[in-house]
gemmi code that builds the backbone of each chain (N, CA, C; Angstrom):
import gemmi

chains = {
    "A": [
        ("MET", (19.215, -0.055, 72.958), (19.185, -1.408, 73.517), (17.750, -1.873, 73.742)),
        ("ASP", (17.474, -3.056, 73.297), (16.124, -3.605, 73.455), (16.105, -4.473, 74.733)),
        ("ILE", (15.808, -3.831, 75.858), (15.881, -4.520, 77.156), (14.958, -5.738, 77.189)),
        ("LYS", (13.781, -5.606, 76.584), (12.806, -6.705, 76.617), (13.392, -7.981, 75.971)),
        ("SER", (14.027, -7.796, 74.812), (14.647, -8.950, 74.144), (15.800, -9.506, 74.971)),
        ("ILE", (16.546, -8.594, 75.618), (17.684, -9.061, 76.423), (17.190, -9.858, 77.629)),
        ("VAL", (16.093, -9.383, 78.257), (15.505, -10.142, 79.371), (15.112, -11.535, 78.880)),
        ("LYS", (14.501, -11.594, 77.699), (14.029, -12.880, 77.154), (15.206, -13.827, 76.905)),
        ("ARG", (16.228, -13.317, 76.211), (17.385, -14.175, 75.893), (18.114, -14.598, 77.163)),
        ("THR", (18.245, -13.656, 78.121), (18.936, -14.001, 79.371), (18.164, -15.083, 80.114)),
        ("GLY", (16.829, -14.974, 80.110), (15.990, -15.985, 80.747), (16.179, -17.356, 80.120)),
        ("GLN", (16.234, -17.395, 78.784), (16.423, -18.675, 78.099), (17.792, -19.265, 78.421)),
        ("THR", (18.800, -18.395, 78.454), (20.153, -18.865, 78.797), (20.173, -19.467, 80.198)),
        ("LEU", (19.512, -18.762, 81.117), (19.480, -19.216, 82.508), (18.723, -20.540, 82.628)),
        ("SER", (17.612, -20.658, 81.929), (16.819, -21.888, 81.960), (17.624, -23.066, 81.400)),
        ("SER", (18.330, -22.829, 80.296), (19.159, -23.889, 79.718), (20.304, -24.244, 80.658)),
        ("TYR", (20.858, -23.235, 81.333), (21.954, -23.523, 82.257), (21.463, -24.377, 83.430)),
        ("LEU", (20.269, -24.079, 83.940), (19.731, -24.884, 85.047), (19.421, -26.312, 84.585)),
        ("THR", (19.023, -26.461, 83.322), (18.806, -27.801, 82.768), (20.131, -28.564, 82.748)),
        ("TYR", (21.200, -27.873, 82.364), (22.532, -28.483, 82.371), (22.944, -28.887, 83.791)),
        ("GLU", (22.714, -27.997, 84.775), (23.064, -28.326, 86.165), (22.220, -29.509, 86.665)),
        ("ALA", (20.957, -29.555, 86.253), (20.089, -30.676, 86.652), (20.624, -31.981, 86.069)),
        ("MET", (21.037, -31.937, 84.798), (21.613, -33.136, 84.174), (22.844, -33.596, 84.958)),
        ("ARG", (23.726, -32.643, 85.308), (24.922, -32.990, 86.082), (24.567, -33.637, 87.418)),
        ("ALA", (23.541, -33.088, 88.078), (23.130, -33.628, 89.373), (22.613, -35.060, 89.209)),
        ("VAL", (21.825, -35.291, 88.148), (21.277, -36.637, 87.931), (22.410, -37.613, 87.594)),
        ("VAL", (23.374, -37.189, 86.781), (24.526, -38.050, 86.471), (25.260, -38.411, 87.770)),
        ("ASP", (25.459, -37.425, 88.648), (26.142, -37.677, 89.927), (25.378, -38.699, 90.770)),
        ("GLN", (24.032, -38.530, 90.840), (23.220, -39.478, 91.614), (23.343, -40.885, 91.034)),
        ("LEU", (23.281, -40.987, 89.693), (23.317, -42.304, 89.036), (24.679, -42.982, 89.204)),
        ("ARG", (25.740, -42.189, 89.314), (27.073, -42.781, 89.503), (27.101, -43.648, 90.752)),
        ("GLU", (26.305, -43.246, 91.767), (26.232, -44.012, 93.017), (25.389, -45.267, 92.842)),
        ("THR", (24.284, -45.129, 92.111), (23.271, -46.186, 92.120), (23.254, -47.035, 90.854)),
        ("ASP", (23.670, -46.480, 89.729), (23.519, -47.185, 88.455), (24.544, -46.662, 87.443)),
        ("PRO", (25.830, -47.017, 87.641), (26.902, -46.456, 86.804), (26.692, -46.573, 85.291)),
        ("PRO", (26.160, -47.702, 84.779), (25.992, -47.742, 83.314), (25.039, -46.652, 82.803)),
        ("ARG", (23.939, -46.411, 83.559), (23.020, -45.339, 83.129), (23.672, -43.970, 83.265)),
        ("ALA", (24.498, -43.779, 84.316), (25.233, -42.518, 84.463), (26.097, -42.290, 83.227)),
        ("HIS", (26.778, -43.337, 82.793), (27.647, -43.242, 81.629), (26.831, -42.925, 80.376)),
        ("TRP", (25.686, -43.616, 80.244), (24.840, -43.372, 79.060), (24.371, -41.921, 79.021)),
        ("LEU", (23.886, -41.420, 80.170), (23.344, -40.051, 80.208), (24.443, -39.021, 79.948)),
        ("ALA", (25.639, -39.261, 80.521), (26.746, -38.328, 80.296), (27.121, -38.285, 78.815)),
        ("SER", (27.137, -39.462, 78.175), (27.463, -39.507, 76.741), (26.387, -38.790, 75.926)),
        ("PHE", (25.136, -39.096, 76.233), (24.017, -38.474, 75.507), (24.095, -36.953, 75.613)),
        ("SER", (24.520, -36.458, 76.798), (24.465, -35.022, 77.080), (25.714, -34.280, 76.632)),
        ("SER", (26.716, -34.994, 76.142), (27.956, -34.324, 75.765), (27.974, -33.949, 74.295)),
        ("SER", (26.843, -34.201, 73.607), (26.837, -33.939, 72.164), (26.565, -32.463, 71.862)),
        ("GLY", (26.579, -31.629, 72.900), (26.497, -30.185, 72.658), (25.089, -29.646, 72.482)),
        ("ASN", (24.073, -30.533, 72.574), (22.712, -30.043, 72.359), (22.139, -29.363, 73.597)),
        ("LEU", (22.945, -29.238, 74.653), (22.454, -28.590, 75.864), (22.501, -27.063, 75.786)),
        ("GLN", (22.940, -26.527, 74.661), (22.834, -25.077, 74.456), (21.369, -24.654, 74.512)),
        ("ASP", (20.472, -25.540, 74.065), (19.031, -25.264, 74.113), (18.384, -26.350, 74.978)),
        ("GLY", (18.090, -25.978, 76.235), (17.574, -26.948, 77.200), (16.293, -27.642, 76.752)),
        ("GLU", (15.403, -26.890, 76.076), (14.127, -27.497, 75.671), (14.335, -28.539, 74.579)),
        ("ALA", (15.176, -28.194, 73.583), (15.452, -29.144, 72.494), (16.124, -30.401, 73.055)),
        ("TYR", (17.031, -30.195, 74.009), (17.719, -31.322, 74.656), (16.714, -32.257, 75.325)),
        ("LEU", (15.770, -31.675, 76.086), (14.803, -32.509, 76.810), (13.852, -33.218, 75.849)),
        ("GLN", (13.476, -32.540, 74.760), (12.613, -33.203, 73.769), (13.299, -34.445, 73.214)),
        ("GLU", (14.592, -34.297, 72.918), (15.353, -35.416, 72.374), (15.499, -36.530, 73.416)),
        ("LEU", (15.774, -36.124, 74.651), (15.967, -37.110, 75.721), (14.660, -37.841, 76.038)),
        ("LEU", (13.534, -37.146, 75.915), (12.234, -37.793, 76.156), (12.033, -38.959, 75.193)),
        ("ARG", (12.498, -38.773, 73.942), (12.362, -39.860, 72.963), (13.335, -40.994, 73.268)),
        ("ALA", (14.532, -40.645, 73.771), (15.574, -41.659, 73.982), (15.405, -42.373, 75.323)),
        ("ASN", (15.024, -41.612, 76.372), (14.881, -42.224, 77.698), (13.956, -41.363, 78.547)),
        ("ARG", (12.682, -41.751, 78.537), (11.661, -40.932, 79.176), (11.919, -40.715, 80.667)),
        ("ASP", (12.293, -41.785, 81.378), (12.468, -41.682, 82.832), (13.533, -40.658, 83.204)),
        ("LEU", (14.661, -40.713, 82.483), (15.741, -39.769, 82.795), (15.324, -38.338, 82.460)),
        ("ALA", (14.576, -38.166, 81.368), (14.116, -36.822, 81.006), (13.195, -36.269, 82.103)),
        ("PHE", (12.251, -37.097, 82.564), (11.341, -36.651, 83.636), (12.129, -36.302, 84.904)),
        ("ARG", (13.135, -37.107, 85.170), (13.931, -36.871, 86.369), (14.671, -35.526, 86.284)),
        ("ILE", (15.254, -35.255, 85.135), (15.966, -33.979, 84.955), (14.990, -32.808, 85.031)),
        ("MET", (13.773, -33.008, 84.460), (12.767, -31.938, 84.516), (12.388, -31.623, 85.970)),
        ("THR", (12.249, -32.684, 86.774), (11.921, -32.477, 88.197), (13.051, -31.752, 88.914)),
        ("VAL", (14.293, -32.184, 88.641), (15.431, -31.581, 89.331), (15.596, -30.117, 88.924)),
        ("ARG", (15.397, -29.805, 87.647), (15.617, -28.396, 87.247), (14.558, -27.488, 87.856)),
        ("GLN", (13.332, -28.018, 88.042), (12.312, -27.197, 88.690), (12.681, -26.953, 90.162)),
        ("HIS", (13.196, -27.992, 90.798), (13.663, -27.864, 92.178), (14.810, -26.838, 92.257)),
        ("LEU", (15.762, -26.949, 91.334), (16.885, -26.002, 91.310), (16.384, -24.571, 91.111)),
        ("ALA", (15.414, -24.403, 90.197), (14.867, -23.061, 89.950), (14.346, -22.473, 91.251)),
        ("GLU", (13.643, -23.316, 92.035), (13.082, -22.827, 93.308), (14.179, -22.469, 94.317)),
        ("GLU", (15.251, -23.253, 94.307), (16.305, -23.064, 95.308), (17.282, -21.937, 94.946)),
        ("VAL", (17.518, -21.773, 93.640), (18.651, -20.963, 93.191), (18.255, -19.551, 92.751)),
        ("LEU", (17.108, -19.437, 92.049), (16.820, -18.187, 91.332), (16.744, -16.959, 92.229)),
        ("ASP", (16.125, -17.122, 93.404), (15.914, -15.947, 94.257), (17.223, -15.294, 94.709)),
        ("PHE", (18.290, -16.091, 94.781), (19.561, -15.534, 95.237), (20.285, -14.728, 94.161)),
        ("LEU", (19.885, -14.943, 92.899), (20.729, -14.454, 91.809), (20.761, -12.944, 91.612)),
        ("PRO", (19.600, -12.241, 91.605), (19.681, -10.820, 91.241), (20.655, -10.039, 92.119)),
        ("GLU", (20.502, -10.171, 93.434), (21.366, -9.406, 94.326), (22.820, -9.850, 94.149)),
        ("ARG", (23.008, -11.180, 94.109), (24.361, -11.731, 94.031), (25.079, -11.294, 92.759)),
        ("VAL", (24.404, -11.444, 91.619), (25.055, -11.133, 90.341), (25.242, -9.624, 90.191)),
        ("GLY", (24.248, -8.856, 90.650), (24.386, -7.399, 90.603), (25.607, -6.944, 91.385)),
        ("ALA", (25.741, -7.466, 92.608), (26.886, -7.091, 93.446), (28.194, -7.593, 92.843)),
        ("ALA", (28.168, -8.814, 92.289), (29.389, -9.387, 91.712), (29.884, -8.563, 90.535)),
        ("ILE", (28.945, -8.095, 89.702), (29.345, -7.298, 88.532), (29.908, -5.952, 88.985)),
        ("ALA", (29.245, -5.319, 89.957), (29.740, -4.031, 90.447), (31.147, -4.190, 91.028)),
        ("GLU", (31.347, -5.272, 91.799), (32.649, -5.494, 92.419), (33.716, -5.836, 91.383)),
        ("ALA", (33.345, -6.684, 90.414), (34.302, -7.070, 89.367), (34.705, -5.841, 88.554)),
        ("ASN", (33.734, -4.977, 88.236), (34.052, -3.746, 87.499), (35.056, -2.890, 88.268)),
        ("LEU", (34.809, -2.749, 89.570), (35.699, -1.948, 90.406), (37.111, -2.529, 90.406)),
        ("LYS", (37.194, -3.858, 90.582), (38.507, -4.513, 90.602), (39.241, -4.336, 89.277)),
        ("LEU", (38.494, -4.517, 88.165), (39.121, -4.383, 86.849), (39.642, -2.962, 86.643)),
        ("ARG", (38.831, -1.976, 87.053), (39.244, -0.577, 86.921), (40.500, -0.306, 87.736)),
        ("CYS", (40.505, -0.777, 88.982), (41.655, -0.543, 89.864), (42.907, -1.202, 89.315)),
        ("ALA", (42.780, -2.478, 88.906), (43.947, -3.201, 88.392), (44.498, -2.474, 87.173)),
        ("HIS", (43.573, -1.970, 86.323), (44.032, -1.289, 85.119), (44.702, 0.043, 85.463)),
        ("LEU", (44.115, 0.760, 86.426), (44.712, 2.036, 86.870), (46.104, 1.811, 87.438)),
        ("GLU", (46.241, 0.754, 88.239), (47.547, 0.443, 88.827), (48.587, 0.215, 87.746)),
        ("GLN", (48.193, -0.553, 86.709), (49.121, -0.799, 85.602), (49.470, 0.512, 84.899)),
        ("ALA", (48.412, 1.345, 84.704), (48.595, 2.586, 83.946), (49.576, 3.534, 84.638)),
        ("VAL", (49.540, 3.559, 85.980), (50.439, 4.461, 86.693), (51.740, 3.770, 87.104)),
        ("GLY", (51.923, 2.535, 86.586), (53.202, 1.861, 86.803), (53.310, 1.129, 88.126)),
        ("TRP", (52.171, 0.913, 88.799), (52.211, 0.091, 90.004), (52.136, -1.371, 89.598)),
        ("GLY", (51.255, -2.130, 90.271), (51.095, -3.531, 89.889), (52.260, -4.340, 90.411)),
        ("GLU", (52.930, -5.077, 89.498), (53.999, -5.995, 89.921), (55.126, -5.276, 90.652)),
        ("ASP", (55.329, -4.023, 90.257), (56.475, -3.312, 90.833), (56.185, -2.730, 92.203)),
        ("ARG", (54.946, -2.850, 92.653), (54.580, -2.145, 93.874), (55.436, -2.573, 95.065)),
        ("GLY", (55.645, -3.920, 95.175), (56.443, -4.422, 96.278), (57.831, -3.788, 96.273)),
        ("ARG", (58.434, -3.722, 95.084), (59.777, -3.172, 94.969), (59.769, -1.690, 95.356)),
        ("ASP", (58.732, -0.969, 94.862), (58.646, 0.464, 95.159), (58.617, 0.704, 96.659)),
        ("PHE", (57.780, -0.103, 97.341), (57.683, 0.083, 98.781), (59.042, -0.159, 99.452)),
        ("LYS", (59.745, -1.226, 98.952), (61.043, -1.547, 99.526), (62.017, -0.396, 99.315)),
        ("GLU", (61.970, 0.171, 98.075), (62.870, 1.288, 97.778), (62.570, 2.475, 98.688)),
        ("ARG", (61.256, 2.721, 98.848), (60.877, 3.857, 99.699), (61.350, 3.614, 101.144)),
        ("ASP", (61.134, 2.362, 101.588), (61.568, 2.020, 102.944), (63.081, 2.190, 103.083)),
        ("ALA", (63.805, 1.789, 101.998), (65.278, 1.887, 102.049), (65.725, 3.341, 102.134)),
        ("GLN", (64.959, 4.204, 101.379), (65.320, 5.622, 101.363), (64.982, 6.305, 102.703)),
        ("ALA", (63.988, 5.764, 103.382), (63.531, 6.435, 104.608), (64.549, 6.312, 105.738)),
    ],
    "B": [
        ("MET", (23.112, -32.825, 96.165), (23.308, -31.609, 95.358), (23.861, -30.498, 96.228)),
        ("ASP", (24.897, -29.862, 95.735), (25.528, -28.776, 96.480), (24.960, -27.446, 95.957)),
        ("ILE", (23.844, -27.033, 96.582), (23.118, -25.854, 96.093), (24.016, -24.608, 96.082)),
        ("LYS", (24.851, -24.494, 97.107), (25.701, -23.307, 97.201), (26.630, -23.185, 95.983)),
        ("SER", (27.257, -24.313, 95.599), (28.123, -24.293, 94.417), (27.322, -24.004, 93.156)),
        ("ILE", (26.095, -24.540, 93.105), (25.276, -24.325, 91.902), (24.885, -22.848, 91.791)),
        ("VAL", (24.547, -22.228, 92.944), (24.246, -20.792, 92.938), (25.449, -20.020, 92.412)),
        ("LYS", (26.638, -20.399, 92.882), (27.854, -19.688, 92.476), (28.103, -19.825, 90.967)),
        ("ARG", (28.040, -21.072, 90.479), (28.293, -21.287, 89.045), (27.231, -20.604, 88.197)),
        ("THR", (25.961, -20.677, 88.641), (24.894, -20.048, 87.871), (25.095, -18.534, 87.825)),
        ("GLY", (25.524, -17.957, 88.958), (25.803, -16.530, 88.997), (26.912, -16.129, 88.027)),
        ("GLN", (27.979, -16.946, 87.981), (29.084, -16.647, 87.058), (28.625, -16.754, 85.601)),
        ("THR", (27.800, -17.776, 85.328), (27.272, -17.933, 83.967), (26.455, -16.709, 83.574)),
        ("LEU", (25.610, -16.271, 84.497), (24.734, -15.129, 84.231), (25.555, -13.861, 84.027)),
        ("SER", (26.571, -13.667, 84.865), (27.425, -12.489, 84.747), (28.161, -12.484, 83.403)),
        ("SER", (28.677, -13.640, 82.999), (29.352, -13.723, 81.702), (28.373, -13.490, 80.566)),
        ("TYR", (27.138, -13.995, 80.730), (26.150, -13.785, 79.666), (25.811, -12.299, 79.521)),
        ("LEU", (25.687, -11.590, 80.643), (25.396, -10.151, 80.574), (26.576, -9.380, 79.973)),
        ("THR", (27.799, -9.854, 80.214), (28.970, -9.240, 79.580), (28.890, -9.420, 78.063)),
        ("TYR", (28.461, -10.614, 77.638), (28.270, -10.878, 76.206), (27.203, -9.960, 75.611)),
        ("GLU", (26.071, -9.805, 76.319), (24.999, -8.934, 75.821), (25.473, -7.476, 75.762)),
        ("ALA", (26.293, -7.073, 76.753), (26.823, -5.711, 76.761), (27.742, -5.499, 75.561)),
        ("MET", (28.568, -6.511, 75.259), (29.453, -6.410, 74.091), (28.611, -6.262, 72.819)),
        ("ARG", (27.556, -7.073, 72.705), (26.679, -6.973, 71.528), (26.074, -5.579, 71.402)),
        ("ALA", (25.632, -5.011, 72.544), (25.021, -3.682, 72.527), (26.037, -2.631, 72.078)),
        ("VAL", (27.277, -2.742, 72.563), (28.300, -1.765, 72.183), (28.650, -1.909, 70.703)),
        ("VAL", (28.733, -3.149, 70.208), (28.989, -3.353, 68.771), (27.869, -2.698, 67.953)),
        ("ASP", (26.627, -2.875, 68.379), (25.489, -2.265, 67.659), (25.589, -0.743, 67.638)),
        ("GLN", (25.933, -0.163, 68.817), (26.074, 1.300, 68.879), (27.192, 1.773, 67.947)),
        ("LEU", (28.319, 1.065, 67.944), (29.471, 1.473, 67.130), (29.189, 1.330, 65.638)),
        ("ARG", (28.320, 0.372, 65.283), (27.988, 0.209, 63.855), (27.414, 1.500, 63.282)),
        ("GLU", (26.694, 2.263, 64.135), (26.105, 3.537, 63.712), (27.178, 4.627, 63.626)),
        ("THR", (28.087, 4.633, 64.610), (28.956, 5.800, 64.783), (30.388, 5.577, 64.299)),
        ("ASP", (30.839, 4.332, 64.318), (32.252, 4.079, 64.037), (32.438, 2.634, 63.550)),
        ("PRO", (31.990, 2.366, 62.301), (31.990, 0.989, 61.793), (33.324, 0.255, 61.918)),
        ("PRO", (34.482, 0.900, 61.668), (35.722, 0.123, 61.802), (35.945, -0.414, 63.223)),
        ("ARG", (35.619, 0.418, 64.239), (35.761, -0.074, 65.619), (34.744, -1.175, 65.916)),
        ("ALA", (33.530, -1.047, 65.361), (32.530, -2.115, 65.537), (33.098, -3.429, 65.006)),
        ("HIS", (33.710, -3.354, 63.841), (34.280, -4.544, 63.217), (35.416, -5.105, 64.077)),
        ("TRP", (36.264, -4.211, 64.567), (37.383, -4.662, 65.400), (36.873, -5.373, 66.654)),
        ("LEU", (35.883, -4.745, 67.325), (35.374, -5.326, 68.580), (34.682, -6.664, 68.337)),
        ("ALA", (33.923, -6.739, 67.240), (33.240, -8.001, 66.925), (34.265, -9.104, 66.671)),
        ("SER", (35.342, -8.773, 65.952), (36.387, -9.770, 65.686), (37.070, -10.193, 66.989)),
        ("PHE", (37.419, -9.203, 67.804), (38.081, -9.495, 69.075), (37.223, -10.417, 69.936)),
        ("SER", (35.904, -10.219, 69.882), (34.990, -10.928, 70.785), (34.551, -12.276, 70.240)),
        ("SER", (34.927, -12.596, 69.022), (34.446, -13.852, 68.438), (35.432, -14.984, 68.667)),
        ("SER", (36.489, -14.701, 69.413), (37.514, -15.735, 69.592), (37.136, -16.715, 70.706)),
        ("GLY", (35.900, -16.613, 71.205), (35.410, -17.626, 72.140), (35.798, -17.387, 73.586)),
        ("ASN", (36.504, -16.293, 73.865), (36.929, -16.062, 75.248), (35.821, -15.455, 76.103)),
        ("LEU", (34.627, -15.294, 75.500), (33.537, -14.712, 76.280), (32.842, -15.740, 77.173)),
        ("GLN", (33.304, -16.985, 77.155), (32.795, -17.970, 78.115), (33.064, -17.490, 79.542)),
        ("ASP", (34.173, -16.769, 79.720), (34.511, -16.205, 81.033), (34.587, -14.686, 80.889)),
        ("GLY", (33.533, -14.008, 81.335), (33.416, -12.564, 81.144), (34.571, -11.777, 81.754)),
        ("GLU", (35.057, -12.218, 82.920), (36.127, -11.466, 83.575), (37.442, -11.584, 82.795)),
        ("ALA", (37.769, -12.803, 82.359), (38.995, -12.996, 81.579), (38.922, -12.197, 80.276)),
        ("TYR", (37.733, -12.195, 79.667), (37.525, -11.434, 78.425), (37.807, -9.953, 78.645)),
        ("LEU", (37.256, -9.387, 79.740), (37.436, -7.956, 79.999), (38.884, -7.618, 80.339)),
        ("GLN", (39.554, -8.522, 81.064), (40.976, -8.296, 81.357), (41.788, -8.185, 80.074)),
        ("GLU", (41.469, -9.090, 79.137), (42.185, -9.089, 77.858), (41.853, -7.825, 77.053)),
        ("LEU", (40.569, -7.470, 77.069), (40.137, -6.291, 76.304), (40.722, -5.007, 76.894)),
        ("LEU", (40.866, -4.966, 78.222), (41.471, -3.785, 78.865), (42.881, -3.535, 78.332)),
        ("ARG", (43.601, -4.622, 78.094), (44.955, -4.477, 77.555), (44.926, -4.051, 76.092)),
        ("ALA", (43.924, -4.557, 75.353), (43.883, -4.296, 73.908), (43.227, -2.951, 73.587)),
        ("ASN", (42.166, -2.601, 74.325), (41.465, -1.343, 74.050), (40.697, -0.914, 75.301)),
        ("ARG", (41.340, -0.063, 76.081), (40.792, 0.318, 77.381), (39.412, 0.955, 77.275)),
        ("ASP", (39.233, 1.871, 76.310), (37.970, 2.609, 76.226), (36.793, 1.670, 75.984)),
        ("LEU", (36.993, 0.705, 75.074), (35.900, -0.229, 74.783), (35.612, -1.120, 75.985)),
        ("ALA", (36.666, -1.522, 76.688), (36.467, -2.359, 77.881), (35.652, -1.597, 78.931)),
        ("PHE", (36.015, -0.336, 79.182), (35.273, 0.472, 80.156), (33.821, 0.645, 79.720)),
        ("ARG", (33.637, 0.825, 78.419), (32.265, 1.014, 77.915), (31.424, -0.240, 78.151)),
        ("ILE", (31.997, -1.408, 77.871), (31.263, -2.666, 78.074), (30.989, -2.881, 79.565)),
        ("MET", (31.958, -2.511, 80.414), (31.746, -2.658, 81.861), (30.581, -1.782, 82.332)),
        ("THR", (30.503, -0.558, 81.792), (29.401, 0.334, 82.162), (28.065, -0.231, 81.682)),
        ("VAL", (28.057, -0.738, 80.448), (26.799, -1.255, 79.891), (26.352, -2.504, 80.645)),
        ("ARG", (27.287, -3.376, 81.017), (26.840, -4.609, 81.695), (26.288, -4.296, 83.086)),
        ("GLN", (26.833, -3.250, 83.735), (26.276, -2.876, 85.033), (24.858, -2.310, 84.868)),
        ("HIS", (24.684, -1.530, 83.822), (23.349, -1.005, 83.507), (22.376, -2.161, 83.209)),
        ("LEU", (22.840, -3.108, 82.412), (21.993, -4.269, 82.089), (21.631, -5.040, 83.353)),
        ("ALA", (22.607, -5.223, 84.235), (22.338, -5.950, 85.474), (21.197, -5.270, 86.241)),
        ("GLU", (21.246, -3.930, 86.287), (20.198, -3.198, 87.012), (18.826, -3.337, 86.340)),
        ("GLU", (18.844, -3.391, 85.004), (17.574, -3.410, 84.271), (16.966, -4.808, 84.181)),
        ("VAL", (17.834, -5.817, 84.121), (17.394, -7.151, 83.708), (17.194, -8.110, 84.883)),
        ("LEU", (18.102, -8.052, 85.881), (18.168, -9.132, 86.872), (16.879, -9.315, 87.669)),
        ("ASP", (16.243, -8.202, 88.041), (15.070, -8.322, 88.908), (13.928, -9.096, 88.259)),
        ("PHE", (13.876, -9.076, 86.921), (12.773, -9.768, 86.239), (12.987, -11.278, 86.173)),
        ("LEU", (14.242, -11.711, 86.384), (14.572, -13.086, 86.010), (13.966, -14.175, 86.902)),
        ("PRO", (14.047, -14.058, 88.254), (13.615, -15.206, 89.057), (12.184, -15.646, 88.741)),
        ("GLU", (11.255, -14.700, 88.763), (9.865, -15.063, 88.526), (9.685, -15.596, 87.104)),
        ("ARG", (10.316, -14.881, 86.153), (10.173, -15.229, 84.753), (10.699, -16.634, 84.451)),
        ("VAL", (11.930, -16.910, 84.924), (12.553, -18.192, 84.600), (11.868, -19.323, 85.367)),
        ("GLY", (11.485, -19.047, 86.620), (10.757, -20.061, 87.390), (9.474, -20.465, 86.679)),
        ("ALA", (8.705, -19.465, 86.245), (7.442, -19.753, 85.549), (7.701, -20.443, 84.216)),
        ("ALA", (8.752, -19.997, 83.499), (9.052, -20.581, 82.182), (9.412, -22.057, 82.311)),
        ("ILE", (10.187, -22.401, 83.348), (10.580, -23.806, 83.528), (9.368, -24.655, 83.893)),
        ("ALA", (8.523, -24.136, 84.790), (7.329, -24.892, 85.169), (6.434, -25.124, 83.946)),
        ("GLU", (6.271, -24.092, 83.120), (5.407, -24.204, 81.941), (6.023, -25.143, 80.908)),
        ("ALA", (7.347, -25.003, 80.702), (8.019, -25.862, 79.721), (7.926, -27.325, 80.157)),
        ("ASN", (8.108, -27.589, 81.454), (7.985, -28.967, 81.955), (6.597, -29.526, 81.669)),
        ("LEU", (5.574, -28.710, 81.925), (4.190, -29.147, 81.692), (3.961, -29.471, 80.218)),
        ("LYS", (4.447, -28.576, 79.348), (4.277, -28.787, 77.902), (4.984, -30.049, 77.437)),
        ("LEU", (6.231, -30.249, 77.938), (6.990, -31.436, 77.541), (6.280, -32.706, 77.998)),
        ("ARG", (5.753, -32.674, 79.237), (5.031, -33.840, 79.759), (3.790, -34.137, 78.914)),
        ("CYS", (3.021, -33.076, 78.592), (1.790, -33.258, 77.820), (2.097, -33.796, 76.433)),
        ("ALA", (3.097, -33.172, 75.760), (3.442, -33.605, 74.406), (3.858, -35.070, 74.429)),
        ("HIS", (4.622, -35.463, 75.459), (5.083, -36.842, 75.534), (3.915, -37.791, 75.811)),
        ("LEU", (3.001, -37.368, 76.694), (1.818, -38.183, 76.985), (0.974, -38.391, 75.724)),
        ("GLU", (0.804, -37.318, 74.963), (0.018, -37.420, 73.727), (0.621, -38.440, 72.780)),
        ("GLN", (1.953, -38.379, 72.661), (2.622, -39.356, 71.800), (2.435, -40.769, 72.336)),
        ("ALA", (2.558, -40.899, 73.679), (2.493, -42.231, 74.296), (1.134, -42.887, 74.085)),
        ("VAL", (0.046, -42.085, 74.109), (-1.283, -42.672, 73.942), (-1.734, -42.621, 72.484)),
        ("GLY", (-0.792, -42.270, 71.581), (-1.099, -42.336, 70.159), (-1.852, -41.149, 69.611)),
        ("TRP", (-1.869, -40.035, 70.372), (-2.469, -38.830, 69.812), (-1.424, -38.123, 68.973)),
        ("GLY", (-1.324, -36.832, 69.119), (-0.295, -36.102, 68.375), (-0.711, -35.964, 66.933)),
        ("GLU", (0.181, -36.398, 66.015), (-0.050, -36.171, 64.589), (-1.329, -36.848, 64.094)),
        ("ASP", (-1.679, -37.970, 64.737), (-2.827, -38.740, 64.240), (-4.157, -38.204, 64.742)),
        ("ARG", (-4.100, -37.202, 65.598), (-5.335, -36.783, 66.255), (-6.383, -36.336, 65.231)),
        ("GLY", (-5.933, -35.542, 64.230), (-6.865, -35.054, 63.225), (-7.551, -36.215, 62.516)),
        ("ARG", (-6.757, -37.223, 62.141), (-7.297, -38.370, 61.414), (-8.320, -39.114, 62.289)),
        ("ASP", (-7.945, -39.307, 63.582), (-8.845, -40.019, 64.491), (-10.213, -39.353, 64.546)),
        ("PHE", (-10.182, -38.011, 64.653), (-11.455, -37.293, 64.735), (-12.261, -37.509, 63.451)),
        ("LYS", (-11.549, -37.481, 62.307), (-12.244, -37.661, 61.027), (-12.874, -39.050, 60.963)),
        ("GLU", (-12.102, -40.071, 61.428), (-12.620, -41.451, 61.396), (-13.864, -41.581, 62.265)),
        ("ARG", (-13.775, -40.930, 63.454), (-14.900, -40.998, 64.383), (-16.125, -40.334, 63.753)),
        ("ASP", (-15.860, -39.179, 63.100), (-16.966, -38.462, 62.485), (-17.595, -39.302, 61.364)),
        ("ALA", (-16.707, -40.021, 60.622), (-17.204, -40.827, 59.508), (-18.063, -41.982, 60.026)),
        ("GLN", (-17.657, -42.543, 61.200), (-18.397, -43.680, 61.770), (-19.742, -43.233, 62.344)),
        ("ALA", (-19.781, -41.952, 62.777), (-20.985, -41.478, 63.469), (-22.166, -41.339, 62.500)),
    ],
}
model = gemmi.Model(1)
for chain_id, residues in chains.items():
    chain = gemmi.Chain(chain_id)
    for i, (resn, *xyz) in enumerate(residues, 1):
        res = gemmi.Residue()
        res.name, res.seqid = resn, gemmi.SeqId(i, " ")
        for name, pos in zip(("N", "CA", "C"), xyz):
            atom = gemmi.Atom()
            atom.name, atom.element = name, gemmi.Element(name[0])
            atom.pos, atom.b_iso = gemmi.Position(*pos), 0.0
            res.add_atom(atom)
        chain.add_residue(res)
    model.add_chain(chain)
structure = gemmi.Structure()
structure.add_model(model)
structure.setup_entities()
């Protein structure tokens, strides 16, 4: 496994995702203050080019400079607010999700799961 | 902006992305040792259900328990190796990308960019 490349790709994915969240936040703000621009930005952003946040912003800069600058400001703000929480949170979430998946699968394998309630009732009835 | 919800969604995106990277790593390993299983796993994983890493693993657990457990182990390893680097890296990358986008746009706005070379030549010719 090439960890260095994975760090790089994960970083790009995260950066593009924050650009997407910034776009959503700006659309939400505009819905209050300027619905036609909110509609325009939502349409512009639904063409799927948000897979690559940088390419999206380059295109938006040509189409509407003010909105592009606004999204750039918001994504930097989001980066400051959000990033520090992620390592611990995601690390713990993955460990917990793995544990849950293992347990659920073990329960199915030994025939528990949906039948557990019935089993307990049967045991209670026998007692 | 609801920062708490954004942290949550970003965390889920990141967790699903690491599940995707773990699947890729396992496919690469299997290509060396067991090409038919590599092919099977790649086909199983290309159906687009990797948008949600947990749903993907639940499905894979039913279809092939060993591969699901292997991917779960690899994604936990990746989380340990990768996550700590991300906040600083992505924060700096966004700040730098914003600066570059602003500069490139400014250059275009004042008529530099592609014409810059020609301008210098004209100036040199006039001098």
